[in-house]
C-alpha positions in Angstrom: 158.4 76.8 149.3 159.7 73.3 149.7 160.2 71.4 152.8 163.8 71.3 152.3 164.0 75.1 152.0 161.6 75.4 155.0 164.0 73.1 157.0 167.2 75.1 156.0 165.5 78.4 156.8 164.5 76.7 160.1 168.1 75.8 161.1 169.3 79.3 160.3 166.7 81.0 162.3 167.0 78.7 165.3 170.9 79.1 165.3 170.7 82.8 165.1 167.8 83.6 167.6 168.1 80.5 169.8 171.5 79.1 169.7 171.2 77.2 173.0 168.1 75.4 171.7 169.4 74.3 168.4 170.2 70.6 167.8 170.0 68.4 164.8 167.8 65.9 166.6 165.2 68.6 167.7 164.9 69.9 164.3 164.6 66.5 162.6 161.8 65.9 165.1 160.0 69.1 164.2 159.9 67.9 160.6 159.3 64.2 161.0 155.8 65.0 162.1 153.3 67.8 162.0 153.4 68.2 165.7 155.3 67.5 168.9 154.5 67.7 172.5 156.8 67.8 175.6 156.7 63.8 175.8 158.1 63.7 172.3 161.2 65.4 173.2 161.6 63.3 176.3 161.1 60.0 174.4 163.6 61.0 171.8 166.2 61.7 174.4 166.4 65.4 173.5 165.6 66.9 176.7 163.9 66.3 180.0 160.5 67.6 180.8 161.2 71.2 182.0 163.9 71.8 179.3 161.5 70.4 176.6 158.9 72.6 177.7 161.2 75.7 177.5 162.5 74.6 174.1 159.0 74.3 172.6 157.8 77.6 174.1 160.9 79.5 172.6 160.1 78.0 169.3 156.7 79.2 169.5 157.8 82.6 170.6 159.9 83.1 167.5 157.0 81.7 165.3 158.3 78.4 164.3 155.8 76.5 166.1 152.0 77.4 167.2 150.6 75.8 170.4 147.1 74.5 170.8 146.1 73.1 174.1 143.8 69.9 173.9 142.7 68.7 177.3 145.6 69.1 179.6 148.2 68.6 177.0 149.8 71.3 174.8 150.4 70.4 171.1 153.1 72.3 169.1 152.1 72.4 165.5 154.6 73.2 162.7 152.2 75.3 160.7 154.5 76.2 157.9 155.1 72.5 157.2 151.5 71.8 157.4 150.8 74.4 154.8 153.3 72.9 152.4 151.8 69.5 152.8 148.2 70.6 152.3 149.1 72.3 148.9 
């Protein structure tokens, strides 16, 4: 699977399962780096803290991201993107 195909599949899945969460900026952020955190969404101007937290938790719930707690911070990993880059 290519990164482009993964991105297109993610767009369709988010639009279908989480239409209120979908935004082009959010999706680009998820594919710009292997992980993101609440602060990443805040800095990018996508959402405020509470909304960013909700978005990331919802994306984890449908399986697009995987949360890992390091210290006091949660990092949301785009595991499928990581798998493609490792191969």
